[in-house]
C-alpha positions as CSV (number, residue, x, y, z in Angstrom):
1,M,126.3,143.1,-67.2
2,A,125.4,145.3,-70.1
3,R,126.1,142.4,-72.5
4,S,124.1,140.0,-70.3
5,F,121.1,142.4,-69.8
6,P,121.0,144.8,-72.7
7,G,117.4,145.7,-72.0
8,Y,118.2,147.3,-68.7
9,F,121.3,149.2,-69.8
10,S,120.5,150.2,-73.4
11,K,120.1,154.0,-73.9
12,A,118.3,153.6,-77.2
13,P,114.6,154.5,-77.3
14,A,112.2,151.6,-76.5
15,R,110.7,149.9,-79.4
16,G,107.1,149.1,-79.8
17,R,104.3,150.4,-77.6
18,K,105.4,153.0,-75.1
19,R,105.4,151.9,-71.5
20,F,104.3,154.1,-68.6
21,R,105.6,154.0,-65.2
22,S,103.1,153.1,-62.4
23,P,102.4,156.3,-60.5
24,C,103.0,156.5,-56.8
25,R,99.7,155.8,-54.8
26,V,98.7,158.9,-53.0
27,I,95.9,158.7,-50.5
28,T,93.6,161.7,-50.9
29,S,90.0,162.5,-50.0
30,S,87.4,161.2,-52.4
31,G,85.6,164.6,-52.5
32,K,82.3,162.9,-52.0
33,T,79.8,164.5,-49.7
34,V,76.6,163.5,-48.0
35,T,73.6,165.7,-47.1
36,L,71.9,164.8,-43.9
37,Q,68.9,166.1,-41.9
38,F,69.8,166.9,-38.2
39,Y,67.3,167.8,-35.5
40,M,68.5,169.4,-32.3
41,L,66.6,168.5,-29.1
42,K,66.6,170.4,-25.9
43,G,67.6,167.6,-23.5
44,N,67.9,163.9,-22.9
45,T,64.7,162.2,-24.1
46,D,63.7,159.0,-25.8
47,R,60.9,160.5,-27.9
48,T,60.7,162.6,-30.9
49,P,59.2,166.1,-30.3
50,T,55.5,166.6,-30.7
51,A,54.3,168.9,-33.5
52,S,53.2,171.5,-31.0
53,S,56.7,171.7,-29.5
54,E,58.6,172.0,-32.8
55,L,57.8,175.8,-33.0
56,A,59.2,176.3,-29.5
57,L,62.4,174.6,-30.5
58,L,62.6,176.6,-33.7
59,L,62.3,179.9,-31.8
60,A,65.0,178.8,-29.4
61,G,67.5,178.2,-32.3
62,M,67.2,174.4,-32.3
63,G,65.1,172.1,-34.4
64,S,65.9,170.9,-38.0
65,R,68.9,171.7,-40.1
66,T,70.1,170.3,-43.4
67,I,73.9,169.9,-43.3
68,T,76.3,168.8,-46.1
69,L,79.4,167.1,-44.8
70,P,82.2,165.1,-46.5
71,Q,81.9,161.4,-46.3
72,S,85.5,161.3,-45.1
73,A,84.7,163.7,-42.2
74,D,85.8,162.5,-38.8
75,H,84.2,163.1,-35.4
76,F,86.0,166.4,-34.9
77,E,84.8,167.8,-38.3
78,I,81.2,166.6,-37.7
79,S,81.2,168.3,-34.3
80,R,82.5,171.5,-35.9
81,L,79.7,171.5,-38.5
82,L,77.0,170.7,-36.0
83,T,78.1,173.5,-33.7
84,S,78.2,176.0,-36.5
85,Q,74.6,175.3,-37.3
86,H,73.5,174.8,-33.7
87,P,75.5,177.3,-31.6
88,K,73.7,176.2,-28.4
89,L,75.5,172.8,-28.8
90,A,78.7,174.5,-28.0
91,T,77.3,175.6,-24.6
92,S,76.6,171.9,-23.7
93,S,79.4,170.5,-21.7
94,G,77.7,167.2,-20.8
95,G,78.3,165.5,-24.1
96,W,75.8,164.5,-26.8
97,L,74.9,161.5,-28.9
98,L,73.1,161.0,-32.2
99,Y,69.7,159.1,-32.3
100,K,67.4,158.0,-35.0
101,A,63.6,157.5,-34.8
102,L,61.9,154.1,-35.2
103,G,59.2,153.6,-37.8
104,G,55.7,154.9,-37.6
105,S,54.0,158.3,-37.4
106,G,53.4,160.9,-34.8
107,Q,55.6,160.9,-31.7
108,R,58.0,158.0,-32.1
109,K,60.6,156.3,-29.9
110,L,64.3,157.2,-30.4
111,S,67.1,154.7,-30.6
112,V,70.8,155.6,-30.1
113,I,73.2,155.5,-33.0
114,P,76.3,154.0,-31.3
115,P,79.5,155.7,-32.3
116,E,82.5,153.8,-33.6
117,T,85.8,153.6,-31.8
118,E,86.9,157.0,-33.0
119,G,83.5,158.6,-32.9
120,Y,81.1,159.4,-35.7
121,N,82.3,159.8,-39.3
122,G,80.5,160.8,-42.5
123,H,80.5,157.3,-44.2
124,F,79.1,155.7,-41.0
125,L,76.2,158.2,-40.7
126,K,75.3,157.8,-44.3
127,T,75.1,154.0,-43.8
128,V,72.9,154.1,-40.6
129,T,70.5,156.6,-42.1
130,G,69.4,154.2,-44.8
131,G,70.4,156.1,-47.9
132,V,69.9,159.6,-46.4
133,K,66.2,159.1,-45.7
134,N,66.0,159.4,-41.9
135,T,66.4,162.4,-39.6
136,I,69.3,162.3,-37.1
137,Y,68.4,163.7,-33.7
138,I,71.1,165.4,-31.6
139,V,70.4,164.6,-28.0
140,P,72.3,166.4,-25.1
141,L,73.1,163.8,-22.5
142,Q,73.4,165.9,-19.3
143,D,72.2,169.4,-20.1
144,E,68.8,170.9,-20.5
145,L,69.1,173.6,-23.1
146,D,67.3,176.9,-22.7
147,T,64.1,177.1,-24.9
148,S,63.6,180.9,-24.5
149,P,62.8,182.6,-27.9
150,L,65.8,184.2,-29.5
151,P,65.8,187.7,-31.1
152,P,65.2,187.8,-34.8
153,D,68.9,188.8,-35.5
154,A,70.3,185.8,-33.8
155,N,73.0,183.8,-35.6
156,E,70.7,180.7,-35.7
157,F,68.3,182.6,-38.0
158,Q,70.9,184.2,-40.4
159,K,70.4,181.6,-43.2
160,M,66.6,181.5,-42.8
161,P,64.5,183.4,-45.3
162,K,62.8,186.3,-43.6
163,A,60.1,188.9,-44.2
164,S,58.6,191.8,-42.3
165,C,55.2,192.0,-40.8
166,R,53.2,194.8,-42.4
167,V,51.4,195.6,-39.2
168,C,54.2,195.8,-36.6
169,G,57.2,195.9,-38.9
170,S,59.0,193.1,-37.2
171,C,61.3,191.0,-39.4
172,M,61.2,187.3,-38.6
173,P,61.7,183.9,-40.3
174,L,58.8,182.8,-42.6
175,Q,58.0,179.8,-40.4
176,V,57.1,182.2,-37.5
177,L,55.6,184.9,-39.7
178,A,52.9,182.5,-40.9
179,A,51.6,182.3,-37.4
180,H,52.4,185.8,-36.4
181,V,50.3,187.6,-39.0
182,K,47.1,185.8,-37.8
183,S,47.3,187.5,-34.4
184,C,49.3,190.6,-34.9
185,V,47.6,193.9,-34.2
186,E,48.9,197.4,-34.3
187,H,50.8,198.2,-31.1
188,P,54.3,199.2,-30.0
189,S,56.6,196.3,-30.2
190,S,60.2,196.0,-29.0
191,G,61.0,193.4,-31.6
192,D,63.3,191.6,-29.1
193,D,61.3,188.4,-28.9
194,F,59.0,186.5,-31.1
195,D,55.5,187.2,-29.8
196,L,52.8,184.9,-31.1
197,H,50.1,186.6,-29.0
198,G,50.9,190.2,-30.0
199,G,51.9,191.0,-26.4
200,S,55.2,191.4,-24.6
201,S,55.3,188.0,-23.0
202,P,58.3,186.0,-24.2
203,E,56.7,182.6,-23.3
204,V,56.3,180.2,-26.2
205,T,52.9,178.6,-26.5
206,I,51.2,176.1,-28.8
207,V,50.4,177.6,-32.1
208,A,46.9,176.3,-32.1
209,E,46.2,178.1,-28.9
210,S,47.8,181.3,-30.0
211,I,45.6,181.9,-33.0
212,P,42.2,183.3,-31.9
213,P,39.3,182.0,-34.0
214,E,37.5,185.3,-33.8
215,S,38.4,188.3,-35.9
216,T,40.9,190.7,-34.3
217,P,39.4,193.7,-32.6
218,G,39.8,196.8,-34.7
219,T,39.9,195.0,-38.0
220,S,37.0,195.2,-40.5
221,N,35.0,192.2,-41.5
222,T,35.9,192.7,-45.1
223,M,39.5,191.9,-44.2
224,R,38.7,188.8,-42.2
225,P,39.7,185.6,-44.1
226,N,37.3,182.8,-44.7
227,L,36.9,180.4,-41.7
228,A,36.5,176.7,-41.4
229,A,36.0,174.4,-38.4
230,C,38.8,172.0,-37.4
231,P,37.5,168.4,-37.5
232,V,39.3,167.6,-34.2
233,C,38.5,170.5,-31.9
234,L,35.6,172.0,-33.9
235,I,37.0,175.5,-33.5
236,E,37.0,177.8,-36.6
237,Y,40.3,179.0,-38.1
238,P,41.3,180.8,-41.2
239,L,41.5,178.5,-44.2
240,D,45.1,179.4,-44.9
241,Y,46.1,178.5,-41.3
242,L,43.8,175.5,-40.8
243,Q,46.4,173.0,-42.3
244,V,49.0,174.3,-39.9
245,H,46.7,174.0,-36.9
246,A,45.5,170.5,-37.8
247,S,49.0,169.2,-37.8
248,S,49.3,169.9,-34.1
249,C,45.7,169.7,-32.9
250,G,45.1,166.6,-30.7
251,D,48.8,166.0,-30.0
252,S,49.3,164.6,-26.5
253,V,51.5,166.9,-24.4
254,E,52.6,166.4,-20.9
255,E,49.8,167.0,-18.4
256,T,50.3,169.6,-15.7
257,P,48.0,170.2,-12.7
258,S,46.6,173.3,-14.3
259,R,45.8,171.4,-17.5
260,M,44.1,168.7,-15.5
261,Q,42.1,171.3,-13.5
262,D,41.0,173.0,-16.8
263,A,40.0,169.6,-18.2
264,S,37.9,168.8,-15.1
265,K,36.3,172.2,-15.3
266,S,35.4,171.7,-18.9
267,T,33.6,168.5,-18.1
268,E,31.9,169.5,-14.9
269,D,29.0,171.1,-16.7
270,E,28.4,167.9,-18.7
271,I,28.2,165.5,-15.7
272,E,24.7,164.1,-15.3
273,N,25.4,160.6,-13.9
274,L,28.0,158.2,-12.5
275,D,29.3,157.3,-16.0
276,D,30.1,160.9,-16.7
277,V,32.1,161.1,-13.5
278,I,34.2,158.1,-14.4
279,Q,34.7,159.2,-18.0
280,A,35.8,162.7,-16.8
281,I,38.6,161.4,-14.6
282,A,39.5,158.7,-17.1
283,D,40.0,161.4,-19.7
284,A,42.4,163.1,-17.3
285,V,44.8,160.2,-17.4
286,T,48.0,161.3,-19.2
287,T,48.7,159.2,-22.4
288,D,51.9,160.8,-23.6
289,G,53.8,157.5,-23.9
290,K,55.1,157.5,-20.3
291,T,53.8,154.9,-17.9
292,F,53.7,154.7,-14.1
293,D,55.5,151.4,-13.6
294,I,55.0,149.4,-10.4
295,T,56.8,146.1,-9.8
296,V,55.4,144.0,-6.9
297,S,55.0,140.4,-5.8
298,R,51.6,138.7,-5.5
299,Q,52.4,137.9,-1.9
300,N,52.9,141.5,-1.0
301,M,50.7,143.5,-3.3
302,L,50.3,146.5,-1.0
303,G,53.0,148.4,-2.7
304,L,52.8,151.9,-1.1
305,V,56.5,152.3,-0.9
306,Q,57.0,151.4,-4.6
307,W,54.2,153.9,-5.5
308,Q,55.9,156.7,-3.5
309,R,59.4,156.0,-4.8
310,Q,58.4,156.1,-8.4
311,K,60.1,159.2,-9.8
312,K,60.3,158.7,-13.5
313,A,56.6,159.3,-14.0
314,S,53.6,160.7,-12.2
315,P,50.5,158.7,-11.0
316,T,48.6,160.8,-13.6
317,N,50.2,158.5,-16.2
318,Q,48.8,155.2,-17.2
319,L,49.6,152.5,-14.6
320,K,51.7,149.5,-15.8
321,V,52.1,146.6,-13.4
322,I,54.7,143.8,-13.4
323,F,54.4,140.9,-11.0
324,L,57.7,139.4,-10.0
325,G,58.1,135.9,-11.4
326,D,55.2,136.2,-13.8
327,A,55.4,136.1,-17.6
328,G,52.3,138.2,-18.0
329,I,52.5,141.5,-19.9
330,D,50.2,144.2,-18.6
331,T,47.6,145.0,-21.3
332,G,44.9,145.9,-18.7
333,A,44.3,142.7,-16.7
334,L,47.4,143.0,-14.5
335,R,46.6,146.6,-13.8
336,K,43.0,145.7,-12.7
337,E,44.2,142.8,-10.6
338,F,46.8,145.1,-8.9
339,L,44.2,147.8,-8.2
340,T,41.8,145.3,-6.9
341,G,44.4,144.0,-4.4
342,M,45.6,147.4,-3.5
343,V,42.1,148.8,-2.7
344,A,41.3,145.7,-0.6
345,G,44.7,146.0,1.1
346,I,44.3,149.7,2.0
347,E,40.8,149.1,3.3
348,E,42.2,146.7,5.8
349,R,45.4,148.5,6.6
350,F,44.3,152.1,6.8
351,F,40.6,152.1,7.7
352,E,38.7,150.7,10.8
353,K,35.3,149.3,10.7
354,G,32.3,151.1,12.0
355,T,28.5,150.7,12.0
356,H,27.9,152.4,8.6
357,G,31.2,151.9,6.9
358,R,34.9,152.6,7.5
359,R,36.9,155.6,8.7
360,P,40.7,156.3,8.7
361,N,42.9,154.8,11.4
362,Y,44.4,157.3,13.7
363,S,48.1,156.9,12.8
364,L,50.4,159.9,13.1
365,S,53.4,157.8,11.7
366,D,51.4,157.0,8.5
367,L,50.4,160.7,8.3
368,D,54.0,161.8,8.6
369,K,55.1,159.4,5.9
370,G,52.4,160.6,3.5
371,H,50.7,157.3,3.3
372,F,47.2,158.7,3.5
373,R,47.9,160.9,0.5
374,T,49.1,157.8,-1.4
375,V,45.9,156.1,-0.3
376,G,43.9,158.9,-1.9
377,E,45.9,158.7,-5.1
378,I,45.3,154.9,-5.3
379,M,41.6,155.4,-4.8
380,A,41.5,158.0,-7.7
381,A,43.7,155.8,-9.9
382,S,41.4,152.8,-9.3
383,L,38.3,154.7,-10.4
384,A,40.1,156.3,-13.4
385,Q,41.9,153.2,-14.7
386,G,39.4,150.4,-14.4
387,G,39.8,149.3,-10.8
388,P,37.1,148.8,-8.1
389,A,35.3,151.7,-6.4
390,P,36.5,152.3,-2.8
391,N,32.9,152.4,-1.5
392,V,33.6,151.7,2.2
393,L,33.7,155.2,3.8
394,M,31.3,156.4,6.5
395,P,28.9,159.1,5.2
396,W,30.5,161.8,7.4
397,C,33.9,161.0,6.1
398,Y,32.7,161.3,2.5
399,K,31.0,164.7,3.2
400,F,34.3,165.9,4.6
401,L,36.2,164.9,1.5
402,C,33.6,166.7,-0.6
403,T,33.5,170.0,1.3
404,G,36.6,170.1,3.5
405,S,34.4,170.9,6.5
406,L,31.9,169.0,8.7
407,D,28.6,169.7,10.4
408,L,29.3,168.6,13.9
409,G,25.6,168.3,14.7
410,H,25.3,165.2,12.5
411,L,28.0,163.2,14.4
412,D,26.7,160.6,16.8
413,K,27.8,157.4,18.6
414,S,27.4,155.3,15.5
415,D,30.2,157.3,13.8
416,V,32.7,156.1,16.3
417,G,34.7,153.1,15.1
418,D,37.8,153.0,17.4
419,D,37.4,150.2,20.0
420,Q,39.0,152.3,22.7
421,Y,36.3,155.0,22.4
422,T,33.4,152.6,21.9
423,D,34.4,150.9,25.1
424,L,34.7,154.2,26.9
425,L,31.2,155.2,25.6
426,S,29.8,151.9,26.9
427,K,31.4,152.4,30.3
428,V,30.0,156.0,30.6
429,E,26.5,154.9,29.6
430,A,26.5,152.2,32.2
431,A,28.3,154.2,34.9
432,T,27.1,155.0,38.4
433,D,28.0,157.8,40.7
434,T,30.9,155.8,41.9
435,T,32.2,154.2,38.7
436,I,32.1,157.4,36.6
437,Q,34.8,158.9,38.8
438,V,37.1,156.1,37.9
439,L,36.8,157.2,34.3
440,T,37.9,160.7,35.0
441,E,41.3,160.6,33.4
442,E,40.0,159.0,30.2
443,I,37.2,161.5,30.0
444,L,39.5,164.5,30.5
445,N,41.8,163.1,27.7
446,C,38.9,163.5,25.3
447,G,38.8,167.3,25.9
448,Y,35.9,167.4,28.3
449,T,36.4,170.3,30.8
450,G,33.1,170.3,32.7
451,L,31.9,168.6,35.9
452,I,32.1,164.8,35.8
453,S,28.9,163.5,37.1
454,L,25.9,161.5,36.0
455,E,23.9,164.7,35.3
456,K,26.6,165.6,32.7
457,K,26.6,162.2,31.1
458,G,25.1,163.6,27.8
459,E,27.8,166.2,27.5
460,I,30.5,163.7,28.4
461,I,29.3,161.3,25.6
462,R,29.2,164.2,23.2
463,A,32.8,165.2,24.0
464,I,34.0,161.6,23.5
465,V,32.2,161.4,20.1
466,L,33.7,164.7,18.9
467,H,37.2,163.8,20.1
468,A,37.1,160.4,18.5
469,N,36.1,161.8,15.1
470,L,37.8,165.3,15.0
471,R,41.3,163.8,15.5
472,L,40.9,162.1,12.1
473,F,40.8,165.4,10.2
474,P,44.5,165.5,9.3
475,M,44.2,162.0,7.8
476,L,41.1,162.9,5.8
477,L,42.8,166.1,4.5
478,Q,45.7,164.0,3.2
479,I,43.3,161.6,1.5
480,K,41.5,164.6,0.0
481,D,44.8,165.9,-1.3
482,G,45.5,162.5,-3.0
483,L,42.0,162.3,-4.5
484,N,42.7,165.5,-6.4
485,L,45.0,163.5,-8.7
486,Y,42.6,163.8,-11.7
487,G,40.6,166.7,-10.4
488,L,38.3,164.3,-8.7
489,C,37.8,166.5,-5.6
490,N,36.4,169.3,-7.7
491,I,33.8,167.0,-9.2
492,M,32.9,165.6,-5.8
493,A,32.4,169.0,-4.4
494,K,30.1,170.0,-7.2
495,Y,28.2,166.7,-7.5
496,P,28.3,165.0,-4.1
497,D,25.1,163.1,-4.6
498,I,26.2,161.5,-7.9
499,C,29.7,160.6,-6.6
500,Q,28.5,159.2,-3.2
501,S,28.0,155.6,-4.4
502,L,31.7,155.5,-5.4
503,F,32.8,156.0,-1.8
504,V,29.9,155.1,0.5
505,P,28.4,151.6,0.9
506,G,25.0,151.1,-0.6
507,V,25.4,150.1,-4.2
508,E,26.8,146.5,-4.4
509,M,29.8,146.5,-6.7
510,T,31.3,143.2,-5.7
511,A,30.7,140.4,-8.2
512,D,28.5,137.6,-6.9
513,A,27.5,134.2,-8.4
514,D,24.6,135.5,-10.3
515,F,26.6,138.3,-12.0
516,I,29.4,135.8,-13.0
517,I,26.9,133.4,-14.5
518,S,25.1,136.2,-16.4
519,V,28.3,137.4,-18.1
520,C,29.6,133.9,-19.0
521,Q,29.4,133.3,-22.7
522,A,30.0,129.6,-23.5
523,E,31.1,128.4,-26.9
524,F,28.9,125.3,-27.2
525,S,29.3,122.6,-29.8
526,E,26.7,121.8,-32.5
527,R,23.2,121.9,-31.0
528,G,21.9,118.4,-30.1
529,S,25.3,116.7,-30.2
530,N,26.7,114.7,-27.3
531,K,29.5,117.3,-26.9
532,E,26.9,120.0,-26.3
533,Q,25.1,118.0,-23.6
534,V,28.4,117.5,-21.8
535,E,29.2,121.2,-22.1
536,V,25.8,122.2,-20.7
537,T,26.4,119.9,-17.8
538,L,29.8,121.6,-17.1
539,M,28.0,125.0,-17.1
540,N,25.5,123.7,-14.5
541,H,28.5,122.5,-12.4
542,L,30.0,126.0,-12.6
543,Q,26.8,127.6,-11.4
544,D,26.5,125.2,-8.5
545,F,30.2,125.7,-7.6
546,L,29.8,129.5,-7.6
547,Q,26.6,129.4,-5.4
548,E,28.4,127.1,-3.0
549,M,31.3,129.6,-2.8
550,E,28.8,132.4,-2.1
551,Q,27.3,130.4,0.7
552,D,30.8,129.6,2.0
553,K,30.2,125.9,1.8
554,T,33.0,125.0,-0.5
555,D,35.8,122.9,1.1
556,S,39.0,123.5,-0.8
557,G,40.6,120.4,0.7
558,M,43.9,122.3,0.8
559,E,44.6,123.6,4.3
560,N,47.2,126.3,3.8
561,A,47.1,129.8,5.1
562,A,49.2,131.0,2.2
563,L,46.6,130.0,-0.3
564,P,44.2,132.7,-1.6
565,S,40.7,132.6,-0.2
566,L,38.0,131.2,-2.5
567,S,35.0,133.4,-3.3
568,P,33.0,134.5,-6.4
569,R,34.9,137.8,-6.4
570,A,38.3,136.0,-6.2
571,F,37.2,133.6,-8.9
572,L,36.2,136.4,-11.3
573,Q,39.5,138.2,-10.5
574,W,41.4,135.0,-11.3
575,I,39.8,134.8,-14.8
576,T,39.6,138.5,-15.7
577,G,41.9,140.4,-13.4
578,Q,39.1,142.3,-11.7
579,G,36.7,141.1,-9.0
580,H,34.2,143.9,-9.2
581,V,31.2,144.8,-11.3
582,P,32.3,147.4,-13.9
583,V,31.2,150.9,-12.9
584,L,30.5,152.3,-16.3
585,Q,27.3,151.0,-17.8
586,E,28.7,150.7,-21.2
587,E,31.7,148.7,-19.9
588,K,29.3,146.5,-17.9
589,R,27.2,145.8,-21.0
590,R,30.3,144.7,-22.9
591,F,31.8,142.7,-20.0
592,K,31.9,139.0,-21.0
593,V,33.7,135.9,-19.7
594,N,34.4,133.5,-22.6
595,V,34.0,129.8,-21.6
596,K,35.6,127.2,-23.9
597,F,35.7,123.4,-23.7
598,N,38.6,121.2,-24.6
599,H,37.4,117.7,-25.7
600,H,40.8,116.5,-27.0
601,C,43.3,117.0,-24.2
602,Q,44.5,113.4,-24.6
603,S,45.6,114.1,-28.2
604,H,47.1,117.4,-27.3
605,F,49.2,116.4,-24.2
606,G,49.4,112.6,-24.6
607,E,48.4,110.1,-22.0
608,H,47.8,111.7,-18.6
609,S,45.6,111.4,-15.6
610,I,44.7,115.0,-14.9
611,C,45.0,118.4,-16.4
612,Y,43.6,121.8,-15.3
613,P,41.6,124.6,-16.8
614,S,43.6,127.2,-18.5
615,V,42.9,130.9,-18.0
616,A,43.7,133.9,-20.2
617,A,42.9,137.0,-18.2
618,C,43.7,139.4,-21.1
619,S,41.0,138.0,-23.2
620,R,38.8,137.0,-20.2
621,T,38.7,133.3,-21.2
622,I,38.7,130.0,-19.3
623,T,39.0,126.6,-21.0
624,F,37.7,123.5,-19.2
625,P,39.3,120.1,-19.9
626,V,36.0,118.1,-20.4
627,Q,37.5,114.6,-19.9
628,H,38.5,115.4,-16.3
629,M,35.5,117.3,-15.1
630,R,32.4,115.3,-16.1
631,S,31.1,114.7,-12.6
632,Y,30.5,117.5,-10.1
633,A,33.0,116.1,-7.6
634,D,35.7,115.9,-10.2
635,F,34.8,119.4,-11.5
636,K,35.1,120.9,-8.0
637,V,38.4,119.2,-7.1
638,V,40.1,120.1,-10.4
639,L,38.8,123.7,-10.4
640,V,39.8,124.4,-6.8
641,E,43.3,123.0,-7.3
642,A,43.7,125.1,-10.5
643,F,42.6,128.3,-8.6
644,H,44.9,127.8,-5.7
645,L,48.0,126.7,-7.7
646,G,47.5,128.7,-10.9
647,Q,47.5,132.4,-9.7
648,E,50.6,133.3,-11.7
649,F,50.7,134.2,-15.4
650,S,52.5,131.5,-17.3
651,L,50.9,131.3,-20.7
652,V,52.6,133.6,-23.2
């Protein structure tokens, strides 16, 4: 073998260039690291924190941390590093996930970073953060972490640069010290908690609210820094703090009842007319990104149960409506249509007609279910979010909602609306000595305890009137409770005369034919052209059609109880989503219905015998197919069929 393969068995040194053996391949870590920005949140949320809440998270040991980790780090190593920087994460036993924020500024929506099969790793996090440019948010899934301020010597603050306050001597991180020195005064301090107000309360408040604009008592004017007004809230702050304040001023934070009441109190002194009332409660609608979602069908729009079952948001949030089977997206028109239908539905369902308006039905079952409170919330939401005014109440009912009490001397027979008691009143008034005794049981059930005779007829009638009305007080109290949704009851109590037209009949707010024609803005063709003459004729047809509807002379020719009733109010609601005249004068001035004309439907849709007007409620636009509506007879037939068969949103 040695003679056959001398190269393998030769012990002589190799000639020529020296050869090197290939080394064994040993898998080792690359040693590369990646530096990422992590932000610890207090609980499961889908939004980034507001600027005003970042300080509270910082004081609680959460917030932002810059962490360097190996690209080869596995899920266990990443968990260890995160826990070392955020010790509160170790107390969370409900699991956590990493999120990243979508583009934009301000408070943004978070999207989950889905972990791989074996969890997160360094290389994967570097990839999803787009070259280490995005902040990664740590979101606890099932736990709500404590946001109480930590003491200055807590482990979470060990690596933060600190300095001592010259007034109180407390040592704290520089981020907190910048706000602390503006309000600190000389007083004994335990130093256990961060105190932005200089007191002993450990509660964390918004920085902008914790810095008094005036000079601190006991300090000289020579030591007072130069002040400047914030362009948002117009309050003066020190120049060196103004930039910090401006970063959080105007941020939308979650509304609470106390905040809404304070907001209503601040606007009460500015109310001079009906527009100010509507604007005050509209400003109380919470716009923090959450919406009060309601999903109903057009056939059953009275969604009291859906309203009460909604737990993810409060009725103080902006209402968002989805109609089952519709392609429409609520940008305002669906909300107005829903509120219009809801107000009309609750008027028929929960109120009975009287001589001068409506009053609540006597229903203990609805009272027990809280339906009347929901009715009050819907009334308030309708006024605050562009719906119709519920101006159907009797004057005595409105006075009770304003004051919570009632002058019994103003009640008379015209305030009774229940058929049972109106019939009883009629029988008592027409009774004789014999027949009045037959009514004894009914009279006693009304709380009358005197002698039943014709001489006491006046007292008997008075007892029936009081009994018929006073039994409705629990229902009115629930409605009053619901109306306080945006602090409306406080405004009603202080300005009953201004608010009366919103609840009591008198001012006509239902759209009629004249109002609809006055707000129609037609896009006519060139003046003097044949097209313009045809378009003017169609506008005359529209006016005649609306006036016929108002006089109830329009025959739809489609006998079906399931079809919606045809009226000027319903016609306007079909086009715009609302069937009422806007309450705000400025909104009323800007309210327009765009009327367009399609002269080329044959070229657009090919050969056909009929096509219908198209409606875009979001832009308040209706387009007439001119070729099919030239005569008034054709105009009415086509428009009536389009109204009855085209209630759903289908154009997207």
